[in-house]
C-alpha positions as CSV (number, residue, x, y, z in Angstrom):
1,M,-8.3,18.0,-24.0
2,I,-7.7,15.8,-27.0
3,A,-9.0,17.6,-30.0
4,D,-11.3,16.2,-32.7
5,N,-9.1,16.4,-35.8
6,D,-7.3,14.3,-38.3
7,S,-4.0,14.1,-36.4
8,S,-3.3,10.6,-35.1
9,E,-0.6,11.4,-32.7
10,N,-1.3,12.1,-29.0
11,F,0.8,14.4,-27.1
12,L,1.1,15.2,-23.4
13,V,2.5,18.4,-21.9
14,V,3.3,18.3,-18.2
15,L,4.2,21.5,-16.4
16,D,5.5,22.2,-13.0
17,F,4.1,25.4,-11.4
18,D,6.4,27.2,-9.0
19,D,9.4,28.5,-10.9
20,T,8.2,27.1,-14.2
21,I,4.8,29.0,-14.6
22,V,5.2,31.6,-11.9
23,E,8.4,33.0,-10.4
24,G,9.3,31.8,-7.0
25,N,7.3,29.7,-4.5
26,S,3.6,30.5,-4.8
27,E,3.3,30.0,-1.1
28,E,5.5,33.0,-0.5
29,S,2.6,35.2,-1.4
30,V,0.7,33.6,1.5
31,K,3.7,34.1,3.9
32,S,3.7,37.8,2.8
33,L,0.3,38.2,4.5
34,L,2.1,37.6,7.8
35,K,5.0,40.0,7.0
36,S,2.6,42.7,6.1
37,R,1.1,42.6,9.7
38,D,4.7,42.2,11.3
39,I,4.1,38.6,12.2
40,D,7.1,36.4,12.2
41,L,7.0,32.6,11.6
42,P,7.6,30.9,15.0
43,L,11.1,29.3,15.2
44,H,9.6,25.9,16.0
45,M,7.9,25.8,12.6
46,L,11.2,26.4,10.8
47,N,13.0,24.1,13.0
48,H,10.6,21.3,12.4
49,Y,10.6,21.7,8.6
50,E,14.5,21.7,8.5
51,K,14.6,18.5,10.6
52,H,11.8,16.5,9.0
53,K,11.4,18.0,5.6
54,D,7.6,17.5,6.0
55,W,6.2,20.2,3.6
56,N,2.5,19.2,4.2
57,F,2.9,19.5,7.9
58,Y,4.7,22.8,7.7
59,I,2.3,24.4,5.3
60,N,-0.7,23.5,7.5
61,L,1.0,25.0,10.5
62,L,1.4,28.2,8.3
63,Y,-2.4,28.3,7.4
64,Q,-3.3,27.7,11.0
65,L,-1.0,30.7,11.9
66,L,-2.8,32.7,9.3
67,Y,-6.2,31.8,10.7
68,D,-5.1,32.5,14.3
69,N,-4.3,36.0,13.2
70,N,-7.7,36.5,11.4
71,I,-6.1,36.0,7.8
72,L,-8.8,33.9,6.2
73,H,-9.5,32.3,2.8
74,D,-10.6,35.5,1.1
75,D,-7.4,37.4,2.2
76,I,-5.3,34.5,0.9
77,V,-7.0,34.4,-2.5
78,Q,-6.6,38.2,-2.8
79,S,-2.9,38.0,-2.1
80,L,-2.4,35.7,-5.1
81,N,-3.0,38.7,-7.6
82,K,0.6,39.8,-6.8
83,I,2.4,36.7,-8.2
84,S,4.4,37.2,-11.3
85,F,4.8,34.8,-14.2
86,V,8.0,33.4,-15.5
87,K,9.0,35.3,-18.7
88,G,7.0,33.9,-21.6
89,S,5.0,31.3,-19.5
90,A,1.8,33.1,-19.9
91,Q,2.3,33.3,-23.6
92,M,3.3,29.5,-23.5
93,L,-0.1,28.7,-22.0
94,E,-1.9,30.8,-24.5
95,T,0.0,29.1,-27.3
96,L,-0.9,25.6,-25.9
97,R,-4.5,26.5,-25.8
98,D,-4.5,27.5,-29.4
99,M,-2.4,24.5,-30.4
100,K,-4.9,22.1,-28.9
101,I,-7.5,23.2,-31.5
102,K,-5.4,21.4,-34.3
103,R,-3.4,18.9,-32.4
104,N,-4.2,16.0,-30.0
105,I,-2.7,17.6,-26.8
106,D,-3.5,17.2,-23.1
107,V,-1.9,19.8,-20.9
108,I,-1.7,19.2,-17.2
109,V,0.0,20.7,-14.1
110,I,1.7,18.4,-11.6
111,S,2.9,20.5,-8.7
112,G,3.9,20.0,-5.0
113,G,1.9,23.2,-4.1
114,N,-1.8,23.1,-3.6
115,V,-4.9,23.1,-5.9
116,L,-6.3,26.4,-4.3
117,V,-3.3,28.6,-5.1
118,I,-2.8,27.2,-8.6
119,E,-6.4,27.4,-9.6
120,K,-6.7,31.1,-8.5
121,I,-3.6,32.3,-10.0
122,L,-4.5,30.8,-13.4
123,E,-8.1,32.0,-13.1
124,N,-6.8,35.6,-12.3
125,A,-4.7,35.5,-15.4
126,G,-7.5,34.1,-17.6
127,L,-5.4,31.0,-18.3
128,R,-7.3,28.2,-16.4
129,N,-8.8,26.9,-19.7
130,A,-5.3,26.3,-21.0
131,I,-4.8,23.5,-18.5
132,D,-6.9,20.2,-18.7
133,Q,-6.1,19.0,-15.1
134,I,-4.2,20.2,-12.1
135,L,-2.7,17.4,-10.0
136,S,-1.6,18.9,-6.8
137,N,-2.4,18.6,-3.1
138,P,-6.1,18.9,-2.3
139,V,-7.6,21.9,-0.3
140,S,-10.4,22.2,2.0
141,V,-11.8,25.3,3.4
142,Q,-13.6,24.9,6.8
143,P,-16.8,26.8,7.5
144,N,-14.8,29.1,9.9
145,G,-12.4,30.0,7.1
146,L,-9.4,27.9,8.0
147,V,-7.7,26.4,5.0
148,K,-6.4,22.9,5.2
149,I,-4.0,21.2,2.8
150,G,-4.2,17.5,2.1
151,L,-1.6,15.3,0.5
152,L,-2.2,14.0,-3.1
153,N,-0.3,10.7,-2.6
154,T,1.8,8.8,-0.2
155,H,4.7,6.8,-1.3
156,T,7.9,4.9,-0.5
157,C,10.1,6.7,-2.9
158,D,13.8,7.2,-2.0
159,H,14.1,10.5,-3.8
160,C,11.1,12.2,-2.1
161,F,10.4,13.3,1.4
162,S,7.6,11.4,3.1
163,G,5.6,14.6,3.7
164,E,5.6,15.6,0.1
165,M,4.0,14.1,-3.1
166,C,6.0,11.9,-5.4
167,K,5.6,13.3,-8.9
168,G,6.8,9.8,-10.4
169,V,3.8,8.2,-8.7
170,V,1.4,11.0,-9.9
171,I,2.5,10.6,-13.6
172,K,2.3,6.8,-13.5
173,N,-1.3,6.9,-12.0
174,Y,-2.3,9.6,-14.6
175,L,-1.0,7.5,-17.6
176,S,-2.7,4.5,-16.3
177,R,-6.0,6.3,-15.9
178,Q,-5.7,7.6,-19.5
179,K,-5.1,4.3,-20.8
180,S,-8.0,2.7,-18.9
181,E,-10.5,5.4,-19.2
182,R,-9.8,7.0,-22.6
183,N,-7.6,4.2,-24.3
184,I,-4.9,6.9,-24.9
185,D,-1.2,6.1,-25.2
186,Y,0.8,9.3,-25.8
187,D,3.3,9.4,-28.6
188,K,5.4,12.0,-27.0
189,I,5.4,13.4,-23.5
190,F,6.9,16.8,-22.7
191,F,7.9,18.0,-19.2
192,A,9.0,21.4,-18.1
193,G,10.3,21.8,-14.5
194,D,13.0,23.2,-12.4
195,Y,13.7,21.6,-9.1
196,L,14.8,18.3,-7.6
197,N,11.3,17.2,-6.7
198,D,10.8,16.7,-10.5
199,I,13.5,14.1,-10.8
200,C,11.2,11.1,-10.2
201,L,8.8,12.3,-12.9
202,C,11.7,12.8,-15.4
203,L,13.0,9.2,-14.7
204,Q,9.5,7.9,-15.8
205,L,10.0,9.3,-19.3
206,R,11.0,7.4,-22.3
207,E,13.6,7.9,-25.1
208,K,10.9,9.6,-27.4
209,D,10.0,12.0,-24.6
210,F,11.4,15.4,-23.6
211,A,12.6,16.5,-20.1
212,M,13.0,20.3,-20.2
213,A,14.9,21.7,-17.2
214,R,15.1,25.4,-16.4
215,H,18.6,26.7,-17.0
216,Q,20.8,27.1,-14.0
217,Y,18.2,25.6,-11.6
218,P,18.9,22.4,-9.7
219,L,17.0,20.0,-11.9
220,E,19.3,20.9,-15.0
221,K,22.5,19.9,-13.3
222,D,21.1,16.7,-11.8
223,L,19.6,15.5,-15.1
224,Q,22.8,16.3,-17.0
225,N,24.6,13.9,-14.6
226,R,21.9,11.3,-14.8
227,K,22.0,11.5,-18.6
228,V,25.7,10.8,-18.6
229,K,25.2,7.9,-16.4
230,G,22.4,6.5,-18.6
231,Q,19.7,7.0,-16.0
232,L,17.7,9.5,-18.0
233,R,16.3,8.1,-21.2
234,A,14.4,11.3,-22.4
235,T,16.0,14.1,-24.5
236,L,17.2,16.7,-22.2
237,I,16.6,20.4,-23.1
238,S,17.5,23.5,-21.2
239,W,15.1,26.4,-21.1
240,K,15.2,29.9,-19.9
241,T,11.8,31.4,-20.8
242,G,8.4,30.0,-21.8
243,Y,9.2,31.0,-25.3
244,D,11.9,28.3,-25.3
245,V,9.4,25.8,-24.3
246,I,7.0,26.9,-26.9
247,K,9.7,26.6,-29.7
248,V,10.3,22.8,-28.6
249,L,6.6,22.0,-28.4
250,E,5.8,23.6,-31.8
251,K,8.7,21.8,-33.6
252,Q,8.0,18.4,-32.1
253,T,4.2,18.5,-32.6
254,E,4.3,19.8,-36.1
255,L,1.4,18.7,-38.3
256,I,2.6,16.6,-41.2
């Protein structure tokens, strides 16, 4: 949320979720519910995903399998308590929450996961109020307890699989809404992520923006190559912990 203060600059911090805020894939905690009951994922589910790379279809099959084994919404929510945060990421969110008091900063999450999982993990950690918006795949819970995952957007992007959201489309739509609804143009945009589904978002960034890629994760090497080829305009920064991200944000949003 943009603060009511004397600073004239507007900043946007965009965060991935899995392997950026929390360690690993947040859906793994859901899959662990099956493992705890000695239930294996059917081979046809794994084969379908390997062939079609349709994450949305796959994850809905997973939630259907949970339901068929009487693992319902409340069980899923409870399992999310076991997820661990990336080192320094909880402190990063706390710092951002404090920074917004004196600086004009919006903080959003753009994730290929789903809103239910992200909301509950942040709520459990007392950090939901550090995030202004969560842009992720929508969730509906049926009266019988079956969880269904929708798709935030469709696209024709060459980089992204058809069964997954394109973060490049998401950020373009978000920036357009901010301009039309709040008349806000961001002076600097900061993105922190880790995987190849973050590429499209990074390629939308300008020269004055910052693409922060987690060290030794796939996004880092890809963006290094694109930077050399002149395809990435933003400043590329490698990070290992949330503390590294905090340092960049504090330096680049200093009050003058």
